[in-house]
C-alpha positions in Angstrom: -37.4 -21.0 70.6 -37.2 -17.5 69.3 -34.7 -16.2 66.7 -32.8 -13.1 67.5 -34.4 -9.7 66.6 -33.2 -8.8 63.1 -34.0 -6.0 60.6 -34.6 -6.7 57.0 -31.4 -4.8 56.2 -29.3 -7.1 58.5 -30.8 -10.2 56.9 -29.8 -8.8 53.5 -26.2 -8.3 54.8 -26.2 -11.9 56.0 -27.2 -13.1 52.5 -24.7 -10.9 50.8 -21.8 -11.9 53.0 -22.6 -15.5 52.4 -22.2 -14.9 48.7 -18.9 -13.1 49.3 -17.6 -16.0 51.4 -18.7 -18.4 48.7 -16.3 -16.5 46.3 -18.9 -15.5 43.7 -17.3 -13.9 40.6 -17.8 -13.4 36.9 -17.1 -16.4 34.7 -15.2 -15.7 32.5 -13.6 -12.6 34.1 -14.8 -9.4 32.6 -17.9 -11.0 31.0 -20.5 -9.4 33.4 -21.9 -12.9 33.5 -21.4 -16.3 35.0 -23.6 -19.0 36.5 -24.4 -17.2 39.7 -24.5 -13.7 38.1 -27.1 -15.0 35.7 -29.2 -16.0 38.7 -29.0 -12.5 40.0 -30.0 -11.0 36.7 -32.8 -13.4 35.7 -35.7 -11.9 37.8 -34.9 -8.2 37.0 -38.0 -6.2 35.9 -38.6 -2.7 34.6 -41.4 -0.4 35.5 -44.6 -1.5 37.3 -45.6 -4.3 34.9 -43.1 -6.8 36.4 -42.0 -7.8 32.9 -38.7 -9.5 33.1 -35.8 -8.1 31.1 -34.3 -11.5 30.2 -30.8 -10.4 31.0 -27.9 -12.9 31.0 -25.0 -10.5 31.0 -25.0 -6.9 32.3 -23.6 -4.6 35.0 -25.0 -6.5 37.9 -24.4 -4.5 41.1 -28.2 -3.6 41.4 -29.3 -7.1 40.4 -27.1 -8.5 43.2 -28.6 -6.0 45.7 -32.1 -6.9 44.6 -31.4 -10.7 44.8 -30.2 -10.3 48.4 -33.3 -8.3 49.3 -35.7 -10.9 47.8 -33.8 -13.8 49.4 -34.1 -12.0 52.8 -37.8 -11.0 52.6 -40.2 -12.7 55.0 -44.0 -12.9 54.9 -44.0 -10.7 58.0 -42.2 -7.8 56.2 -44.1 -4.9 54.6 -43.6 -3.9 51.0 -39.9 -4.2 49.9 -37.8 -1.0 49.9 -37.6 -1.2 46.0 -38.4 -3.5 43.2 -36.2 -6.2 41.7 -34.1 -3.8 39.5 -31.2 -4.1 37.1 -30.7 -0.3 37.1 -29.7 1.7 40.1 -31.7 4.7 38.9 -34.8 2.6 39.0 -34.3 1.5 42.5 -33.6 5.1 43.4 -36.8 6.1 41.8 -38.6 3.5 43.9 -37.1 4.9 47.0 -38.2 8.4 46.0 -41.8 7.3 45.1 -44.1 9.9 46.6 -47.0 7.4 46.6 -45.0 5.3 49.2 -45.6 2.1 47.3 -42.2 1.0 48.5 -40.8 1.1 52.1 -37.3 2.4 51.1 -36.5 6.1 51.6 -33.9 8.2 49.8 -31.4 9.9 52.1 -29.1 12.4 50.3 -25.5 12.6 51.4 -26.0 16.0 52.9 -28.3 14.6 55.5 -25.6 12.2 56.6 -22.7 14.7 56.6 -24.8 17.1 58.6 -25.7 14.5 61.2 -29.4 14.5 60.4 -29.4 10.8 59.6 -26.9 7.9 59.7 -26.9 4.6 57.7 -27.4 1.2 59.3 -26.5 -2.3 58.2 -28.4 -3.2 55.1 -29.0 0.3 53.7 -27.9 0.8 50.1 -25.1 3.3 49.3 -25.5 5.0 45.9 -22.6 6.4 43.9 -22.3 8.5 40.7 -20.2 6.8 38.1 -21.0 9.1 35.1 -18.0 10.2 33.0 -17.1 13.9 32.6 -17.9 15.2 29.1 -20.2 12.3 28.3 -23.8 13.4 28.9 -24.9 9.9 27.7 -23.5 8.5 31.0 -25.3 11.0 33.3 -27.6 8.2 34.6 -24.7 5.8 35.4 -24.7 4.7 39.0 -23.2 2.1 41.3 -24.6 0.5 44.5 -23.4 -1.5 47.4 -24.7 -2.4 50.8 -23.7 -1.0 54.2 -22.3 -3.7 56.5 -21.3 -1.4 59.3 -20.9 2.3 59.9 -18.4 4.0 62.2 -20.0 7.2 63.6 -16.8 9.2 64.5 -14.8 8.6 61.4 -17.5 8.4 58.8 -16.0 5.2 57.4 -18.3 2.4 56.5 -17.8 -1.2 55.3 -19.8 -2.3 52.3 -20.5 -5.5 50.4 -21.4 -5.3 46.7 -21.6 -7.1 43.4 -19.8 -6.2 40.2 -16.9 -4.8 42.1 -13.5 -6.1 40.8 -15.6 -8.5 38.7 -16.9 -10.3 41.9 -18.9 -9.9 45.1 -16.5 -7.7 47.1 -16.2 -6.3 50.6 -14.6 -2.9 51.0 -14.3 0.3 53.0 -15.9 3.6 51.9 -15.8 7.2 53.3 -18.6 9.8 53.6 -16.1 12.2 52.1 -16.2 10.3 48.8 -17.3 12.9 46.2 -19.0 10.2 44.2 -21.2 9.2 47.1 -24.7 10.5 46.4 -26.6 9.1 49.4 -28.4 6.1 50.7 -31.6 4.1 50.3 -32.8 3.5 53.9 -34.3 0.1 54.6 -37.0 -0.3 57.3 -35.8 0.1 60.8 -38.4 -2.0 62.7 -37.2 -5.3 64.0 -39.0 -8.6 63.6 -39.1 -11.6 66.0 -39.9 -14.8 64.4 -41.0 -17.8 66.4 -39.3 -20.7 64.7 -40.8 -23.5 66.9 -43.5 -23.5 69.5 -42.2 -23.9 73.0 -44.8 -26.6 73.6 -47.2 -28.6 71.5 -50.9 -28.2 72.0 -51.1 -31.7 73.5 -48.2 -30.9 75.9 -49.9 -27.7 77.0 -53.2 -29.6 77.6 -51.4 -32.3 79.7 -49.6 -29.6 81.8 -52.8 -27.7 82.4 -54.5 -31.0 83.5 -51.6 -31.7 85.9 -51.7 -28.2 87.3 -55.5 -28.6 87.9 -55.0 -31.9 89.7 -52.2 -30.4 91.8 -54.3 -27.4 92.8 -57.3 -29.6 93.5 -55.2 -31.8 95.8 -53.8 -28.8 97.7 -57.4 -27.5 98.2 -58.5 -30.9 99.5 -55.5 -31.2 101.9 -56.3 -27.8 103.3 -59.8 -28.9 104.1 -59.0 -32.3 105.4 -55.7 -33.1 107.2 -56.4 -36.8 107.6 -58.2 -36.6 111.0 -61.9 -36.6 111.6 -63.2 -33.0 111.9 -66.0 -32.1 114.3 -69.1 -31.1 112.7 -70.5 -27.7 113.4 
């Protein structure tokens, strides 16, 4: 049997929606932590050295997006679109990497509003959440994942962590002035064969049966059960 064709992005959406349906939220509320949130934060690394940050409480929107990605990755996938990041700016830097170490690509919002490119399920939406008059917040960002995108209206449904202190599903608009752009996930689809249609023994047995059947047909065509005159 073959599983349906799915992109990496769609698999990430499936993982994220399962967490949403499970009701994952901060415990206690407002703590930026909790049993499941700590699982999202634990593998976060900085830079290229893969040194874990050891976070147990933090803004966790990017950690959740990263967790979903690494849960969804298969051995058949190429390099991930970004690293396992705690900071949105780091994942964005991965997507903008000129050395193409990662498979994600940054798509500024102008490309979408002009119709050059449109997001698909699984792509990451990046928002500015810096505060006016506070240059120390210039790097502050938020991220959630596209679930679906409506071409005519420009509305899109997202699922994200650290929204209302939980995993949240909401609706966004391309006109949002805080929306900076998207990290595009790989578009190619994968087909995974979960179980062979036949075992090797079964294939050998069937081949043998076919051979015997063909051999019998050939013999019948040469001899119809009556004596043939010799040439």
